[in-house]
C-alpha positions as CSV (number, residue, x, y, z in Angstrom):
1,X,21.1,-28.0,200.4
2,X,22.7,-31.4,201.2
3,X,22.6,-32.3,197.5
4,X,24.6,-29.2,196.7
5,X,27.1,-30.0,199.4
6,X,27.5,-33.5,198.0
7,X,28.1,-32.0,194.6
8,X,30.7,-29.6,195.9
9,X,32.5,-32.4,197.8
10,X,32.8,-34.4,194.8
11,X,34.0,-31.5,192.6
12,X,36.6,-30.7,195.2
13,X,37.6,-34.4,195.5
14,X,38.4,-34.2,191.7
15,X,40.2,-30.9,192.0
16,X,42.4,-32.3,194.8
17,X,43.2,-35.5,193.1
18,X,43.9,-34.1,189.6
19,X,45.8,-31.1,191.1
20,X,47.6,-33.6,193.0
21,X,47.2,-34.9,190.1
22,X,63.2,-59.3,193.1
23,X,62.7,-61.7,193.7
24,X,65.8,-62.0,195.6
25,X,66.9,-64.9,197.5
26,X,68.4,-64.2,200.9
27,X,72.0,-65.5,201.5
28,X,74.2,-65.7,204.5
29,X,78.1,-66.0,204.2
30,X,79.5,-69.2,205.6
31,X,82.3,-68.5,208.1
32,X,84.0,-71.7,207.1
33,X,83.7,-71.8,203.3
34,X,83.1,-69.6,200.3
35,X,79.8,-71.1,199.5
36,X,76.5,-69.2,200.3
37,X,73.4,-70.8,201.9
38,X,70.2,-69.8,200.5
39,X,67.6,-68.9,203.2
40,X,64.1,-70.1,202.6
41,X,61.2,-68.8,204.5
42,X,57.5,-70.2,204.7
43,X,54.9,-68.4,203.0
44,X,53.1,-66.0,205.4
45,X,49.5,-66.7,206.6
46,X,48.6,-63.3,205.3
47,X,50.4,-60.3,203.5
48,X,49.7,-56.8,204.7
49,X,50.0,-54.1,202.0
50,X,50.1,-50.5,203.1
51,X,49.3,-48.4,200.0
52,X,50.1,-44.6,200.7
53,X,49.4,-41.6,198.5
54,X,52.4,-39.4,198.0
55,X,52.6,-36.0,200.0
56,X,51.5,-32.7,198.4
57,X,53.6,-31.4,195.5
58,X,54.4,-28.0,193.9
59,X,52.1,-28.9,190.9
60,X,49.3,-29.9,193.4
61,X,49.7,-26.2,194.8
62,X,49.5,-24.6,191.5
63,X,46.4,-26.5,190.5
64,X,47.9,-28.2,187.4
65,X,47.3,-31.5,186.1
66,X,49.9,-34.0,187.4
67,X,50.1,-37.5,186.0
68,X,53.2,-38.9,184.6
69,X,54.9,-35.5,184.7
70,X,56.6,-34.9,188.2
71,X,57.2,-32.3,190.8
72,X,58.9,-32.3,194.2
73,X,57.1,-32.4,197.5
74,X,56.3,-29.1,199.2
75,X,57.6,-28.3,202.7
76,X,53.9,-29.5,203.9
77,X,54.3,-32.5,201.6
78,X,57.6,-33.4,203.2
79,X,56.1,-32.8,206.8
80,X,53.1,-35.1,206.2
81,X,55.2,-38.0,204.7
82,X,57.5,-37.7,207.7
83,X,54.6,-37.8,210.0
84,X,53.3,-41.0,208.1
85,X,56.6,-42.7,208.7
86,X,56.6,-42.0,212.6
87,X,53.1,-43.2,212.7
88,X,54.2,-46.4,211.1
89,X,57.0,-47.2,213.6
90,X,55.1,-50.2,214.8
91,X,55.0,-51.7,211.5
92,X,58.4,-53.5,210.4
93,X,58.2,-53.4,206.5
94,X,59.7,-56.5,204.8
95,X,59.8,-54.8,201.2
96,X,59.0,-51.5,199.8
97,X,57.5,-50.6,196.3
98,X,56.9,-47.2,194.7
99,X,55.9,-45.7,191.5
100,X,58.9,-44.5,189.7
101,X,57.6,-41.0,189.9
102,X,59.9,-38.9,192.1
103,X,57.1,-37.6,194.3
104,X,56.3,-41.2,195.3
105,X,59.9,-42.2,195.7
106,X,60.5,-39.1,197.9
107,X,57.4,-40.1,200.0
108,X,58.6,-43.8,200.4
109,X,62.2,-42.5,201.4
110,X,60.8,-40.0,204.0
111,X,58.6,-42.7,205.5
112,X,61.6,-45.1,205.9
113,X,63.7,-42.4,207.4
114,X,61.1,-41.7,210.0
115,X,59.8,-45.2,211.0
116,X,63.3,-46.5,211.8
117,X,63.9,-48.5,208.6
118,X,66.2,-46.3,206.6
119,X,68.3,-49.4,205.8
120,X,65.5,-50.3,203.3
121,X,65.8,-47.1,201.1
122,X,68.4,-48.5,198.8
123,X,66.0,-51.7,198.4
124,X,63.0,-49.6,197.2
125,X,61.6,-51.2,194.1
126,X,60.4,-48.7,191.6
127,X,57.7,-49.7,189.2
128,X,56.2,-47.6,186.5
129,X,53.0,-49.6,186.7
130,X,52.2,-47.8,189.9
131,X,52.3,-44.4,188.3
132,X,49.3,-42.0,188.3
133,X,47.0,-41.8,185.3
134,X,48.8,-40.4,182.2
135,X,46.9,-37.3,181.0
136,X,48.7,-37.4,177.6
137,X,49.0,-33.9,176.0
138,X,47.0,-32.4,178.8
139,X,49.7,-33.0,181.3
140,X,50.7,-29.8,183.1
141,X,47.8,-27.9,181.8
142,X,45.7,-25.9,184.2
143,X,43.0,-28.2,185.5
144,X,40.1,-26.0,184.5
145,X,41.3,-25.8,180.9
146,X,41.5,-29.6,180.8
147,X,38.1,-30.0,182.3
148,X,36.6,-27.5,179.9
149,X,37.8,-29.6,177.0
150,X,36.2,-32.7,178.3
151,X,32.8,-30.9,179.0
152,X,32.9,-29.5,175.3
153,X,33.6,-33.1,174.1
154,X,30.5,-34.2,175.8
155,X,28.5,-31.3,174.5
156,X,27.7,-29.8,177.8
157,X,29.0,-26.7,180.0
158,X,31.7,-27.1,182.4
159,X,29.2,-26.5,185.2
160,X,27.0,-29.3,184.0
161,X,29.9,-31.6,183.6
162,X,31.1,-30.9,187.1
163,X,27.7,-31.6,188.6
164,X,27.5,-34.9,186.8
165,X,30.9,-35.9,188.0
166,X,29.9,-35.1,191.6
167,X,26.6,-37.1,191.2
168,X,28.6,-40.1,190.1
169,X,30.8,-40.4,193.1
170,X,34.6,-40.4,192.9
171,X,35.5,-43.6,191.2
172,X,32.9,-43.4,188.5
173,X,33.9,-39.8,188.0
174,X,37.6,-40.5,187.3
175,X,36.4,-43.5,185.2
176,X,34.5,-41.2,182.8
177,X,37.2,-38.5,183.1
178,X,39.9,-40.8,182.1
179,X,38.0,-42.4,179.1
180,X,37.0,-39.0,177.7
181,X,40.4,-37.6,178.0
182,X,41.8,-40.7,176.3
183,X,39.5,-40.1,173.3
184,X,40.2,-36.3,173.2
185,X,43.9,-37.0,173.0
186,X,43.6,-38.9,169.8
187,X,42.7,-35.6,167.9
188,X,45.2,-33.6,170.0
189,X,48.1,-35.8,169.1
190,X,47.0,-35.7,165.3
191,X,46.9,-32.0,165.4
192,X,50.4,-31.6,167.2
193,X,51.9,-34.2,164.8
194,X,50.8,-32.2,161.7
195,X,52.3,-29.0,163.2
196,X,55.6,-30.7,163.9
197,X,55.6,-32.8,160.7
198,X,56.0,-36.1,162.7
199,X,53.7,-39.2,163.2
200,X,51.0,-38.7,166.0
201,X,52.3,-41.7,167.9
202,X,55.7,-40.0,168.1
203,X,54.5,-36.7,169.7
204,X,53.7,-37.9,173.2
205,X,52.1,-40.8,175.1
206,X,48.3,-40.8,174.7
207,X,46.2,-40.2,177.7
208,X,45.3,-43.5,179.4
209,X,41.7,-44.9,179.6
210,X,40.6,-46.2,183.0
211,X,40.8,-50.0,182.4
212,X,44.4,-49.6,181.3
213,X,45.4,-48.1,184.6
214,X,43.3,-50.8,186.5
215,X,45.1,-53.6,184.6
216,X,48.6,-52.3,185.2
217,X,48.1,-51.6,188.7
218,X,46.7,-54.9,189.4
219,X,49.7,-56.6,187.5
220,X,52.0,-54.8,189.8
221,X,50.1,-55.8,193.0
222,X,49.8,-59.4,191.9
223,X,53.6,-59.4,191.3
224,X,54.2,-57.9,194.7
225,X,52.2,-60.4,196.5
226,X,53.8,-63.3,194.5
227,X,57.2,-62.2,195.4
228,X,56.2,-61.6,199.1
229,X,55.0,-65.3,199.2
230,X,58.2,-66.7,197.9
231,X,60.3,-64.5,200.4
232,X,58.0,-65.1,203.4
233,X,57.3,-61.3,203.5
234,X,54.4,-60.2,205.7
235,X,54.3,-56.4,205.7
236,X,54.8,-54.4,202.4
237,X,54.8,-50.6,201.8
238,X,53.7,-49.2,198.6
239,X,53.7,-45.6,197.7
240,X,51.5,-44.4,194.6
241,X,49.0,-41.9,193.5
242,X,45.5,-40.7,194.4
243,X,43.5,-41.8,191.2
244,X,45.5,-44.8,190.7
245,X,45.0,-46.0,194.2
246,X,41.4,-45.4,194.1
247,X,41.1,-47.2,190.9
248,X,42.9,-50.1,192.2
249,X,41.0,-50.5,195.6
250,X,37.8,-50.2,193.9
251,X,38.7,-53.0,191.4
252,X,39.6,-55.2,194.4
253,X,36.4,-54.4,196.2
254,X,33.5,-52.6,194.5
255,X,32.2,-51.6,197.9
256,X,35.2,-49.8,198.9
257,X,34.3,-46.3,200.2
258,X,36.5,-44.0,198.5
259,X,35.6,-40.4,199.8
260,X,33.8,-37.9,197.7
261,X,36.9,-35.7,198.0
262,X,39.1,-38.5,196.9
263,X,42.3,-39.7,198.7
264,X,44.2,-37.3,201.2
265,X,48.0,-36.9,200.7
266,X,49.8,-39.5,202.9
267,X,46.7,-41.5,203.5
268,X,46.8,-45.2,203.6
269,X,44.8,-47.9,202.0
270,X,45.4,-51.3,203.7
271,X,44.8,-54.3,201.5
272,X,45.3,-57.8,203.1
273,X,46.1,-60.8,200.9
274,X,44.9,-64.1,202.5
275,X,43.7,-67.5,201.1
276,X,44.3,-66.3,197.6
277,X,42.0,-63.3,197.9
278,X,42.4,-59.5,198.4
279,X,40.5,-57.9,201.3
280,X,40.5,-54.0,201.5
281,X,40.5,-53.3,205.1
282,X,41.0,-49.5,205.2
283,X,40.6,-46.7,202.7
284,X,42.0,-43.1,203.1
285,X,43.4,-44.0,206.6
286,X,44.8,-40.9,208.1
287,X,45.5,-42.4,211.5
288,X,49.0,-43.1,211.0
289,X,49.7,-39.5,209.9
290,X,47.9,-38.3,213.0
291,X,49.8,-40.6,215.4
292,X,53.1,-39.3,213.8
293,X,52.0,-35.8,214.3
294,X,51.4,-36.5,217.9
295,X,54.9,-37.7,218.5
C-alpha cells in the first residue's frame, strides 16, 4: 500500500510541475561639483539567495504543458505570491532576478509590492537562462498526450511509464522525461518542417535535454553571485520555475530533498554562497507563504 502511495505522489508531482509546467556601480551626486563618486562595498561574508517558484497560472489549471510558453497567474496564484512577499518583509533584498517569462516576473513584482520594496521593481534583472525547461513542439499540449508520446518512445504503456517515473524520484524522473522529449522532438520537427516546406531548425526551438537546463541555470546563478560579490550584496531574490529550480538545487547538492510531489507554487529554495561554495539550506520552504497568510 505504501509503495502505491509513493508512486502516486511521484506521478502527482510530475503532473503539478509540468502543468505548472549589472553589474552597476552605485553613484552619489556631489553637492559641490558635477563629478560622481563611485561607492565601493566590501564583498559580503555570505550571499543568501532566495529562489522562489512562480504562482499558479492559467495553463497550470488547465493541465497543459508550460515551459517557454507563458500564461498569467490565476487569482490564487496572485494571492500566494502576495503572501510570499508579506512573509519576506524581514528580508531586505539587495537585488532581484527573474526568468524572463511573464509568470515569473509577475511573481517577483508581487513579492516586492508586498514586502515593502516596491522601489526595486524597476531594477528586476530578467534572464532567459532562468526559464523553465523548453518542451519544444509539445508546448501547450495536454500533459497526458505528451506523456503518452514519451511512453510509446520507450516501448511501454503510459501506466508503466508513470510507475517507473514515480519509482525514480522527482529529479531523476524529470531527467529522463526531458531527455526523451528532446529525442522525440527531432522527428517531430522534421515532420512539421516537411509539412510547411521549411528546414526543421526553423520550425521551432527543440525541446531541451536535462543537462542543457542545468548548465544554463548554473551559469545564471554563478553570474548572480559574481555580481553580488562585486556590489557587496547579501540578499538576492530569484523567481523561476519548478523543474528548473529542482534541477538546479540538485546539481548543487545531490542530497537536496526535493519532494516526490515537486516544488509547490511560491515555495522557496534557499541557497547560501560562502567561502566559494554553494550550500542548499532549504528546499520547498512554504513558511514564508504561511507567515504572510497569517498577517
